[in-house]
DOBA-526931 format. One record per atom (N, C-alpha, C): residue in one letter; x negated, y negated, z negated. Coordinates in steps of 0.05 Angstrom, whole numbers, plus 32768, in hexadecimal, padded with zeros to 4 digits. Atoms other than C-alpha are relative to their C-alpha. Layout:
<drenses>
AXYZ;...
</drenses>
This chain:
<drenses>
M7FEF80188000;M800080008000;M7FEF7FE78000;L801280178001;L7FC77FD07FF0;L7FF47FFA801B;Q800B80047FE5;Q7FA77FDC8034;Q80147FF48013;R7FEB800A7FEE;R7FE97FCF8058;R80057FE27FFA;D7FFB801C8007;D7FF47F8E8031;D7FE97FEE8008;L801780107FF8;L7FAD7F77803E;L80007FFB801F;I800080027FE3;I7FB37F858089;I80167FEC8009;K7FEA80117FF8;K7FF77F63808E;K7FF87FE27FFA;K8008801B8006;K7FDD7F25806A;K7FE97FF68012;L801780087FEF;L7F9D7F258093;L800A7FF9801C;V7FF780067FE5;V7FC27F2880D5;V80117FE68001;L7FF080198001;L7FF47EF280C1;L7FEE7FE87FFD;T801380158004;T7FBB7EC780A9;T7FF07FFA801A;A800F80037FE7;A7F947ED480EA;A80107FF38016;I7FEF800D7FEC;I7FCF7EC08115;I80027FE27FFB;N7FFD801D8006;N7FD37E7D80F1;N7FE67FF27FFD;A801A800D8003;A7F887E6F80ED;A7FF37FF9801A;E800F80087FE8;E7F5A7E4D811E;E7FE780108005;S80197FF07FFD;S7F1E7E7A8111;S800080177FEC;K80027FE98012;K7F0A7EBB80F0;K7FF77FF77FE5;D800A8009801A;D7EE37E9780BA;D80167FF37FEF;S7FEA800D800F;S7F1F7E6C80A7;S801580147FF7;A7FEC7FEB8007;A7F4E7EA880A8;A7FF680117FE8;F800B7FEF8016;F7F207ED2807C;F7FFF7FF17FE6;K800180118018;K7F167E99804B;K801B7FFB7FF5;S7FE480048009;S7F607E8A8048;S800C80197FF4;L7FF67FE7800B;L7F707ED3803C;L7FF680047FE4;R800C7FFD801A;R7F407ED78002;R800B7FEC7FEC;D7FF680158012;D7F587E957FE5;D801D80057FF7;G7FE47FFA8006;G7F9F7EB07FE5;G800480157FEA;Y7FFE7FEB8014;Y7F907EE77FB3;Y7FF57FF67FE5;P800A8007801A;P7F867EDF7F68;P7FE6800E7FF9;T80197FF48009;T7F457EEE7F45;T8006801D7FF7;G7FFC7FE48008;G7F3D7F397F3C;G800E80118015;H7FF27FF27FEB;H7F667F4C7F79;H7FEB800A8015;A80137FF47FED;A7F427F797FAC;A7FFD7FED8019;G800180127FE9;G7F537F477FE4;G7FEE7FE87FFB;K801180188007;K7F2C7F107FBF;K7FE380068006;T801C7FFA7FFE;T7EEA7F357FC4;T7FF8800D801B;M80077FF37FE6;M7EED7F51800B;M7FED7FEF8010;T8014800E7FF0;T7EB37F3E8037;T800C7FFC801C;N7FF780037FE5;N7EBB7F25807E;N7FFD801A8010;E80047FE67FF2;E7E9F7F688097;E801780137FFA;Q7FEA7FEE8008;Q7ED57F8E8070;Q801A7FF7800E;L7FE8800B7FF4;L7F0B7F60808B;L7FFF8005801F;E80047FFA7FE3;E7EEF7F6980D2;E8008801D8005;T7FFA7FE37FFD;T7EF57FB580C9;T801F80047FFF;L7FE37FFD8002;L7F3E7FAF80B2;L800D7FF58019;L7FF4800C7FE8;L7F4E7F8180EC;L7FFC80118019;A80057FEF7FE9;A7F2D7FAF811E;A801280188000;A7FEE7FE98003;A7F567FEA8104;A801D7FF88008;F7FE580097FF8;F7F967FC1810B;F80027FFC801E;L7FFF80067FE3;L7F857FAA8152;L7FFE801A8011;E80007FE77FF1;E7F787FF28167;E801C800A8004;R7FE37FF77FFF;R7FC280008159;R80117FEB800D;S7FF080167FF5;S7FDB7FBB8170;S7FEF7FEE8011;P801280107FF0;P7FAC7FA381A7;P800E7FE8800D;H7FF280167FF3;H7FE27F7681C5;H80007FE77FEF;L800080188011;L7FDA7F47818A;L7FE47FF27FFF;A801B800A8002;A7F8F7F3C8193;A7FFD7FE3800A;D8003801B7FF4;D7F977EFD81BE;D800E7FEB7FEF;L7FF280138011;L7FC47EDD8189;L7FF17FF97FE7;L800E80058019;L7F937EE18150;L7FEC7FE98002;F801380168002;F7F6A7EA4813B;F80067FEA8016;T7FF880147FEC;T7F917E77816B;T80157FED7FF5;D7FEE8013800D;D7FBB7E508138;D801C8001800C;Q7FE67FFC7FF4;Q7FFD7E6C8152;Q80177FF97FED;G7FEB80058013;G80247E5C8112;G80127FE98007;G7FEF80177FF8;G803C7E178128;G801180068018;R7FF17FFA7FE8;R80507E2F816C;R801780137FFA;L7FEB7FEC8006;L80777E6B8150;L80167FF37FEE;M7FEC800E8011;M80997E3F811B;M80117FEE8012;G7FF080117FEE;G80AE7E108153;G80158010800F;L7FED7FEF7FF2;L80CE7E49817A;L801680097FED;D7FEC7FF88014;D80F17E62813B;D80137FE97FFA;G7FEF80188005;G810A7E1B812E;G80147FFB8017;R7FEE80057FE9;R81277E158175;R801680158000;I7FEB7FEB8001;I814B7E58816D;I80147FFA7FEB;S7FED80088016;S81687E42812A;S80117FE98007;E7FF080177FF8;E817D7E008147;E801780088012;F7FEC7FF67FEE;F81A37E24817E;F8016800E7FF1;V7FEC7FF28010;V81C57E52814C;V80117FED7FEF;H7FF180138011;H81D87E19811D;H80137FEF8011;R7FF080117FEE;R81F17DED8156;R8019800F8009;H7FE97FF07FF7;H821E7E268170;H801580017FEA;F7FEC7FFC8015;F823F7E32812D;F800A7FE67FF5;C7FF6801A8008;C82437DE8811A;C80167FF78013;E7FEB80087FED;E826B7DDC815A;E801A800F7FFB;L7FE87FF18007;L829B7E128141;L80097FFB7FE4;A7FFB8006801C;A829B7DF680FA;A7FFF801A7FEF;V80057FE7800F;V82827E3A80E1;V7FE67FFD7FF0;P801880028010;P82517E3680A7;P7FEC80168006;V80167FED7FFD;V820E7E5880B3;V7FE87FF57FF2;L80178009800F;L81D17E548087;L7FE880108009;S80187FF17FF9;S818B7E65809E;S7FED80017FE8;V80147FFB8015;V81597E82806D;V7FE9800D800E;H80177FF87FF1;H81157E88808D;H80098008801D;D7FF77FF87FE5;D81247EB280CC;D801980117FFF;S7FE77FF28003;S81667ECD80B3;S80177FEC7FFE;Y7FE880118001;Y81AD7EB280B2;Y8015800D7FEE;L7FE97FF78010;L81E77EB78081;L80187FF4800D;I7FE880087FF3;I822B7EB480A0;I801880117FF6;D7FE87FF18007;D82727ECA8093;D7FFF801D800C;Y80037FE47FF7;Y82757F168098;Y801380088017;T7FEF7FFB7FE8;T82AB7F1180CE;T7FF47FF58019;R800D800C7FE9;R827A7EEE80FD;R7FE4800A8006;V801B7FF57FFC;V823C7F1A80FC;V7FFA8007801D;R80047FF97FE4;R82457F348142;R7FFB7FE78011;E800480197FF2;E824B7EED815C;E7FE47FF57FFA;L801A800A8007;L820D7ED88136;L7FEA800F800F;K80147FF17FF1;K81E57F118155;K7FFF7FF9801D;R7FFE80077FE4;R81FD7EFE819A;R7FF37FE48004;V800A801B7FFE;V81EC7EB4818F;V7FE180017FFC;M801D7FFE8004;M81A77EC78174;M7FF2800B8019;A800C7FF57FE8;A81997EF181B2;A7FFF7FEB8016;V800080157FEC;V81AE7EB881E0;V7FEB7FEB7FFA;A801380158009;A81857E8681B8;A7FE380098005;S801B7FF77FFC;S81467EB181B9;S7FF98004801D;E80057FFE7FE3;E814E7EBF8203;E7FFA7FE5800D;R8004801B7FF5;R81537E758213;R7FE57FF47FF7;V8018800B800B;V81197E6381E6;V7FE780108007;C80187FEF7FFD;C80EA7E9E81EF;C8000800F801B;G7FFF7FF27FE6;G81017EBB8232;G8009801D7FFE;V7FF67FE58004;V81197EFC8213;V801180017FE7;A7FEF7FFD8017;A81507F0F81E3;A7FF180117FEB;L800E7FF28015;L812D7F2281A2;L801380127FF1;P7FEE7FEE8010;P81497F5D817B;P80037FF67FE4;T7FFC8006801D;T81677F538136;T7FF980187FF0;S80087FEA8011;S81537F7C80FC;S801280037FE7;N7FEF7FFE8018;N818E7F7780CD;N8008801C7FFB;Q7FF97FE58008;Q81A27FB580A7;Q801E80017FF8;F7FE580028009;F81E97F9E8099;F80127FF98018;Y7FEE80067FEA;Y82267F9980C5;Y80167FEE7FF5;G7FEA80128007;G825C7F6580C5;G801B800F8003;L7FE57FF47FFE;L82A67F7480BF;L80088001801D;D7FF980017FE3;D82AC7F618109;D7FF280168010;E800E7FEA7FF2;E827D7F9C811A;E800A801B7FF7;A7FF77FE6800C;A82A17FD180F1;A8016800D8010;D7FEA7FF17FF4;D82D180068108;D801B7FF37FF9;P7FE7800D8006;P83177FE7810E;P8010800C7FEA;E7FF17FF28016;E8335801B80E0;E7FF47FF87FE5;Y800D80098019;Y8302800880AA;Y80097FE47FFA;V7FF9801C8004;V83137FBF80B4;V801C7FFE7FF4;Q7FE58000800A;Q835D7FCC80A9;Q800180097FE3;D80017FF6801B;D834E7FF4806A;D7FF47FEA7FEE;Y800D80148010;Y83217FBC8051;Y80137FE97FFB;I7FED80168003;I83557F86805E;I801780087FED;A7FEB7FF78012;A838B7FAF803B;A7FF680017FE3;F800B7FFF801A;F835D7FBA8000;F7FFD7FE57FF3;R8005801B800B;R834E7F707FF9;R80197FF07FFB;Q7FE8800F8005;Q83967F5B7FF7;Q800780017FE2;A7FFA8002801C;A83A67F437FB2;A80177FED7FFC;A7FEA80118006;A83E37F247F94;A7FF57FE47FF7;R8008801B8006;R83DC7ED87F8F;R800C7FF77FE5;S7FF78008801A;S83E17EB97F4A;S80147FE88004;E7FED80167FFF;E84177E867F39;E7FF27FE68004;G801080187FFD;G83E27E507F33;G7FF77FFC801D;Y800980027FE4;Y83C77E5F7F79;Y80187FF88011;L7FE880057FEF;L840D7E5F7F98;L80097FE37FFC;R7FF7801B8006;R841E7E1D7F75;R7FED7FEB800E;R801380127FF4;R83DD7DFB7F8C;R80028001801F;K7FFD7FFD7FE3;K83E77E167FD3;K80187FF1800A;A7FE8800E7FF7;A842D7DFB7FD7;A7FFC7FE17FFE;Q8006801C8003;Q84167DB77FBD;Q7FEE7FF68017;H801280087FEA;H83DE7DB47FF0;H800F7FFF801A;E7FF17FFF7FE7;E840C7DC88029;E80147FE98002;Q7FED80168000;Q843F7D948014;Q7FF27FE58004;R801080197FFD;R840A7D5E800E;R7FF57FFC801C;T800D80027FE5;T83E87D6D8051;T801380058017;G7FEE7FF97FEA;G84237D878078;G7FF680178011;R800C7FE97FF0;R83F87DC2808F;R800080197FEE;P80017FE78010;P83FD7E0B8079;P7FE280077FFB;V801A7FF58007;V83C17E298056;V7FFE801C800B;E80037FE57FF5;E83A67E65807B;E7FF580127FEA;A80087FEC8014;A839F7EA2804F;A7FE5800C8009;F801A7FF37FFA;F83597EC0804B;F8005801E8000;V7FFD7FE37FFF;V83547F09805E;V7FEA800C7FF0;
</drenses>
């Protein structure tokens, strides 16, 4: 596990660094005193990096080229596209790093919009890696069971406030499913 963590941090640092020396120094600086990563020599880090590149040679040209800013810019443009789409529909969506939180009835739409956004920004629709499905992606029979299960009797206070609101605004309040 330690080796995997070291390699992952080394590669991410190398992608964001301008040179090997700065990447190796930054990697060591990121570990507390006493951690194995703090005492690794440049030669040891070179060996780890060479082993990684044997398995992932397609990343070699991206290392030590200060790609972080460029990649963050692409990520920002994708997020802007996603937010703009849902803002125009008045649907709340929150981005957290490279993930999004959205109403569970709109997950399929979010995935579609993310694919369109990444294709426009990067030239290819990037895959999503979520492990959860939205209600809009579930089997229709499951959805009906879920809706039936969520139906609850409304309290007197709720019904009173609802009636007052509808009378005041002249518009019915839509029930949440």
